[in-house]
C-alpha positions in Angstrom: -0.2 0.1 0.4 3.0 2.3 0.7 3.8 2.2 -2.7 0.8 3.2 -4.1 0.6 6.1 -1.5 3.9 7.1 -3.0 2.8 7.0 -7.0 -0.2 8.8 -5.9 2.0 11.3 -3.9 4.5 11.8 -7.1 2.0 11.5 -9.8 0.2 14.4 -8.2 3.6 16.6 -7.8 4.2 16.0 -11.4 1.2 17.5 -12.1 1.0 20.7 -10.7 2.2 23.7 -13.1 5.4 24.6 -12.5 7.6 21.3 -11.1 9.7 20.0 -13.7 11.3 17.0 -11.7 9.8 15.4 -8.3 12.7 14.8 -6.0 12.7 11.2 -4.8 14.7 9.9 -2.5 14.5 6.0 -2.7 16.9 3.5 -0.7 16.8 -0.1 -2.7 15.9 -0.7 -5.7 12.1 -1.4 -5.1 11.5 1.7 -3.9 12.9 2.8 -6.8 10.6 1.1 -9.1 7.6 1.7 -7.4 9.1 5.8 -7.9 9.2 5.2 -11.5 5.9 3.6 -11.9 4.4 7.2 -10.9 5.5 8.2 -14.3 2.6 6.8 -17.1 -0.2 7.7 -14.0 -2.7 10.4 -14.6 -5.0 11.7 -11.8 -8.5 13.3 -13.0 -9.5 16.6 -12.0 -11.6 15.6 -9.0 -8.9 13.5 -7.5 -6.4 16.4 -8.4 -8.7 19.2 -6.4 -9.3 16.3 -3.7 -5.7 16.4 -3.2 -4.9 19.4 -3.1 -7.8 19.9 -0.4 -6.5 18.0 2.2 -2.7 19.0 1.3 -3.2 22.7 1.8 -1.3 24.1 4.1 -3.6 25.8 7.1 -4.7 29.8 7.2 -2.0 31.7 8.6 0.9 28.7 8.4 3.7 31.0 6.4 3.4 33.6 9.2 4.3 31.4 11.5 8.3 30.8 9.7 8.2 34.3 10.8 8.2 33.8 14.7 11.1 34.8 16.8 11.9 30.6 17.0 12.2 29.9 14.1 14.6 32.9 13.3 16.4 32.1 15.7 16.8 28.3 14.9 17.5 30.0 10.8 20.0 32.2 12.1 22.1 30.2 14.2 20.1 31.3 17.8 20.8 35.1 16.5 17.8 37.4 17.4 16.9 38.1 14.5 14.4 41.2 13.8 13.0 42.8 11.2 12.5 46.9 10.3 10.3 48.2 12.9 10.4 44.9 15.1 
């Protein structure tokens, strides 16, 4: 079942506008073969819409990336503040 899920995920990613090549991380020949099996898969409009819906980040998600804790991680523990903060 996990192989089928990965194939659908790869087919969904490859169907997204602007995606030219999804990155895969196969550790075994079986995983690689399963990932390559996604290439000919075509998802219909309803399937794409459903996958887009369930994978959408919650509202305000990107605002959390600007939090002080995240900035500390990105900048090696330093407090980095934006203009006017």
